[in-house]
Phi, psi and omega in degrees: 000138178280139175260127182229154172249126175273125174292158183304321183298328180294315180293319178295327177301321180282312182301322185255004182049050182285124176264146008266022188267340189305311186298311179297315180296319180291332177298333177297328181289338175293329177294329176294311180300325181277002180060035176267335179221156165250116184265138178239149170226154179271160177299327179291328175299318182300314181292324176296317178300313181301313183300311183287315182294324178299318180297324185265328187239346183102154184297319181297316179294320178300315180295319178299317179296313180299319178299316179295318180300317182290344176285337186240354178238164176262138181261130177244141183285160174237107184247186183304314182298322179292319178295318178296317177300318180293320178301320183273355180291153179268048180247145184289321185258122183296317180301318176293324177296323176296316180299311181296319180295322177295317178301310181299315180297337180249018177056039175257127188259353186235132172241135175250124187209161170270345182253063185304317185300331181294340185249002187301328181273006183284339183083005179260167172280124184241129180229148164278166177304317180297317179297317182293315180300320178294322182288333183272328183272000000 
């Protein structure tokens, strides 16, 4: 099974049912059910999801979504070493550098994101949802 890291935007597409991204992003979760991938999210993604989803949907709905998410994904920590790696990364966006550094620190080689260009210097395999679904099917 492939181990992948879902970028925050993929999870927010599902939590907020953002169109036109919702369908493709939610299709990734079928791969989890089919045991084709093990999906990971970072602890920082969880706090970002809560912050954004609470503003748009309310705190109770945000917590229910996060609880459901944690039942089907693996949570990876963001510690001092990951933050230091992100600080030293040659990436423009710090938040993306944290995501990439967390993946590297946990030996995950694939990130799925809608902002592919933001991760090109990470040294990881970067896919959009459509690209990843095409590669797996």
